[in-house]
Structure formats: structure tokens, C-alpha cells
C-alpha positions in Angstrom: -18.1 8.8 12.5 -17.3 12.1 10.9 -15.5 11.9 7.6 -14.2 14.7 5.4 -13.2 14.3 1.7 -10.0 16.3 0.9 -9.7 16.8 -2.8 -6.3 16.1 -4.5 -5.0 15.9 -8.1 -7.8 15.9 -10.7 -10.3 13.5 -9.1 -8.8 11.9 -5.9 -10.5 12.0 -2.5 -8.3 11.7 0.5 -10.6 10.7 3.4 -10.1 12.2 6.9 -11.7 10.5 9.9 -12.2 13.1 12.6 -12.0 12.2 16.3 -15.2 13.0 18.3 -13.4 15.6 20.4 -12.4 17.4 17.2 -8.7 17.5 18.2 -7.2 14.8 15.9 -7.8 12.9 12.7 -6.7 9.9 10.7 -6.2 9.9 7.0 -6.7 7.3 4.3 -4.5 7.2 1.2 -2.8 10.6 1.2 -1.4 10.7 -2.3 -0.6 14.4 -1.8 0.4 15.8 1.6 -0.2 19.5 0.9 -4.1 19.6 0.9 -4.1 17.4 4.0 -1.6 19.7 5.8 -3.7 22.7 4.8 -6.9 21.1 6.3 -5.3 19.9 9.4 -3.6 23.2 10.2 -6.6 25.2 9.4 -8.7 23.1 11.8 -5.9 22.7 14.3 -6.0 18.9 14.1 -3.2 16.5 15.1 -2.7 13.6 12.7 -3.0 10.2 14.5 -2.7 7.6 11.8 -2.3 7.1 8.1 -4.1 4.2 6.6 -2.9 2.9 3.3 -4.9 0.6 1.0 -2.4 0.0 -1.8 0.9 1.1 -3.3 0.0 3.4 -6.2 1.6 6.8 -6.0 -1.6 8.8 -5.9 -2.4 7.0 -2.7 1.0 7.1 -0.9 2.8 10.1 -2.4 2.2 12.2 0.7 2.8 9.6 3.4 6.5 10.3 4.1 6.0 14.1 4.3 3.0 13.7 6.6 4.8 11.2 8.9 7.8 13.5 9.2 5.7 16.6 10.0 3.3 15.0 12.5 5.1 11.9 13.8 2.0 9.8 13.1 1.7 6.1 12.8 1.4 4.4 9.4 -0.5 1.2 8.7 -0.2 -0.5 5.3 -0.6 -3.8 3.4 2.0 -6.4 4.5 2.2 -7.6 0.9 3.6 -4.2 -0.3 6.5 -4.0 2.3 6.6 -0.3 2.6 9.6 1.2 4.4 7.4 3.8 6.0 5.0 1.3 7.6 4.8 1.0 11.3 2.2 -1.9 11.2 1.9 -4.3 8.3 -1.6 -5.6 7.8 -3.2 -8.7 6.4 -6.7 -10.3 6.3 -8.4 -10.4 9.6 -6.1 -7.9 11.4 -7.7 -5.0 13.3 -6.6 -1.4 13.4 -7.4 0.9 16.2 -7.3 4.7 15.6 -7.9 7.9 17.5 -7.3 6.6 21.0 -9.2 3.4 20.3 -12.3 5.3 19.3 -12.6 3.4 16.0 -11.6 -0.1 15.2 -11.4 -1.4 11.6 -11.1 -4.9 10.4 -8.7 -5.5 7.5 -10.0 -7.1 4.4 -7.7 -8.3 1.6 -9.2 -7.3 -1.7 -6.6 -8.0 -4.4 -7.3 -7.4 -8.1 -6.5 -3.7 -8.8 -3.1 -4.5 -7.1 -2.3 -7.8 -5.5 -1.6 -6.2 -2.1 -4.8 -4.1 -1.9 -6.6 -4.0 1.4 -9.8 -2.3 2.7 -10.7 -1.1 6.2 -14.1 -2.1 7.4 -15.9 -0.9 10.5 -18.5 1.4 12.1 -20.8 1.0 9.1 -18.2 2.0 6.6 -15.6 0.5 4.2 -12.6 2.4 2.9 -11.8 0.5 -0.2 -9.3 2.5 -2.2 -9.5 1.6 -5.8 -11.1 -1.8 -5.6 -14.7 -0.7 -5.6 -15.9 2.7 -7.0 -19.4 4.0 -7.1 -20.9 2.2 -10.1 -17.5 0.8 -11.0 -14.3 -0.9 -9.9 -10.6 -0.3 -10.4 -8.6 -1.4 -13.4 -7.2 -4.9 -13.2 -3.5 -4.0 -13.1 -2.1 -6.9 -11.2 -4.8 -9.5 -10.5 -6.8 -11.9 -12.6 -10.6 -12.0 -13.2 -11.2 -14.8 -10.6 -9.2 -12.9 -8.0 -10.8 -9.5 -8.6 -14.3 -11.0 -8.8 -13.8 -12.7 -5.5 -12.7 -9.5 -3.9 -15.7 -7.7 -5.2 -18.0 -10.5 -3.9 -16.4 -10.0 -0.4 -17.3 -6.4 -0.5 -20.8 -7.1 -1.9 -21.5 -9.4 1.1 -21.0 -6.6 3.6 -24.2 -5.3 5.1 -26.3 -3.3 2.6 -26.2 -0.1 4.7 -22.3 -0.1 4.7 -21.1 3.2 3.4 -18.6 2.9 0.6 -15.7 5.4 0.7 -13.7 5.0 -2.5 -10.8 7.2 -3.6 -11.9 8.8 -6.9 -14.7 10.9 -8.4 -15.4 8.6 -11.3 -19.1 8.2 -10.7 -20.7 9.9 -13.7 -18.4 8.1 -16.2 -19.0 4.8 -14.4 -22.7 5.3 -14.5 -22.7 6.2 -18.2 -20.9 2.9 -18.8 -23.2 1.0 -16.6 -26.1 2.3 -18.7 -24.6 0.8 -21.8 -24.5 -2.6 -20.0 -28.1 -2.3 -18.6 -29.9 0.4 -20.6 -33.3 -0.5 -18.9 -32.0 -0.3 -15.3 -34.0 2.4 -13.6 -31.6 2.5 -10.6 -28.9 3.6 -13.0 -31.0 6.4 -14.5 -31.9 7.6 -11.0 -28.2 7.5 -9.9 -27.2 9.5 -12.9 -29.7 12.2 -12.1 -28.7 12.3 -8.4 -25.0 12.4 -9.2 -25.3 15.1 -11.8 -27.2 17.3 -9.3 -24.4 16.7 -6.7 -21.6 17.5 -9.1 -23.5 20.6 -10.3 -23.4 21.8 -6.7 -19.7 20.9 -6.5 -20.5 18.1 -4.0 -19.0 14.6 -4.0 -21.1 11.8 -5.2 -19.6 9.7 -2.3 -20.1 7.8 -0.2 -22.5 5.4 -1.7 -23.7 2.2 0.1 -23.3 -1.5 -0.7 -27.0 -1.8 -1.1 -27.0 1.0 -3.7 -24.1 -0.6 -5.5 -25.9 -3.9 -5.8 -28.6 -2.1 -7.8 -26.5 -0.2 -10.4 -22.8 -1.4 -10.3 -22.3 -3.9 -13.2 -19.2 -5.3 -11.5 -21.3 -6.4 -8.5 -24.1 -7.7 -10.8 -22.3 -10.3 -12.9 -24.8 -13.0 -11.8 -27.7 -11.0 -13.2 -29.1 -12.1 -16.5 -29.1 -8.6 -17.9 -25.4 -8.2 -17.3 -24.5 -11.6 -18.6 -26.5 -10.8 -21.7 -24.4 -7.7 -22.3 -21.3 -9.9 -22.0 -22.7 -12.4 -24.4 -23.4 -9.7 -26.9 -19.9 -8.4 -26.6 -18.3 -11.8 -26.7 -20.3 -13.1 -29.6 -21.4 -16.4 -28.0 -23.8 -17.8 -25.4 -21.5 -19.1 -22.7 -21.6 -16.3 -20.2 -23.5 -17.9 -17.3 -20.2 -17.9 -15.5 -20.0 -14.6 -13.4 -16.2 -14.6 -13.6 -16.2 -14.7 -17.4 -18.9 -12.0 -17.3 -16.8 -9.8 -15.1 -13.7 -10.2 -17.3 -15.7 -9.2 -20.4 -17.4 -6.2 -18.7 -14.1 -5.1 -17.3 -12.5 -5.2 -20.7 -15.4 -3.2 -22.2 -14.9 -0.6 -19.5 -11.2 -0.4 -20.2 -12.1 0.6 -23.8 -15.1 2.8 -22.9 
């Protein structure tokens, strides 16, 4: 499956999924229509489908303009009740794109927003702002138990699953991860690799679920080293609960 990251705003990636024949594409979370239009027109691509993970403006701001220009279909979370949606999605639904070339299963992953969904298939997950490389989204609408459960759902995908998130937050996330687990060699290696990619103006994405399990503190809340960091921050010894650990680590990241 060919994917192209289209840069938008300061740090967004709008992911294009290109049809094997090279004549059409689908797009995930187009917060800005203009760079998408520029890429599609430059490469003479028709727009087949827009896939929306959640309602924040930097993910949907370009949807109406793209739909009006290309007459494409829009699929979006049922919870969010978007007026532009042609198909409202919930857990277990399937979405077919690009003349049935690719099919994705819909996963509900609330926490960042309560309606957040992800699209899983063909060895990839398009997860919006739920899971980042070495991080996760801010908890705007959910609760720690809800968000932690969503991250566990993603963590249980096959290790080789490629993680296509929507922001280039990797180096900041890794620097925070290193404060949580200063002795974690996987974090040190990921920092070196990510710095080299950014120095060459290349995205640090996608990562994989297997990689995330080695260096993402929000997927490691059952690890003693992460729980110890939560204990030290919380001032007590009661952090054997992964949900409490997640809540504390998320709060630390909010203030990082």
C-alpha cells in the first residue's frame, strides 16, 4: 500500500493512500485542503474517499472544500454527527476504498476525543491523534480508564502494524519518554534515528506497534520502570495500577 505524507500547518501530516494504478487516492484527516489539492492536481489523481478520525479542525478543516471540488465520499465517526459525512462509522464497521482495493476495519479509540476512531487494515493503522510515535494525544474529552483502554486496543495489534499518526511530535515525545525511562536503550536509539531523519527533512513516521511497545511510555504503563516514574512523581507507592500510571504520566507530559 503506497502512502504519501502531505505536510500541513506546522506539524500535521495528511496521509494519502494511492491506488495501485496511480490514478486515484484516498485521504485521511485533511485539515487543510490546499496542499492536498496541490498534490492531487500535480500528480493527476482523482480523490476517491476522505477518511476522518475525529472532529478537531486541523483534521477536518479541508473536508468540505475537497468534497465540493472532487465529489468524493466522506466517512467519519458516527459519534461526531458531521453534516458532510456520507457514511457514519462505529466499532467493527468496514470501509472499502479505491474500487475495493483496500478494506479497513473501524476501531473506536476514544480518549483524545470521545468520538475518535482509527482505520486498521493491510498492515497499517491510521490513528489520528490517539497514538503518536513515542506518545499519545492530549486527553481533551476522555478519562484515564477510557484512554488507557484505547491505547491497549492499539497495542494489541500485530507488532508489524505500521502506525500512521497525524503529527510530527516525535522528538519532543522521545525526549519526554527519556525522562520517564532514562535507562531505556530503545529510546536512545529512536532519538538518534529520528534526529537523522529530521536533519534530512524526512518524516519520522510511520513507526510500528512493535517499536512503540519498546519506547512509548503510554504503551508501557504495566512496566515497572514506568510505574516507578509515576510513583516518584506522585509521591507514594501505589502505582501498580496501569491506569493510575497512565494518568500520572499523561499529566507529566501535559506540563513537559
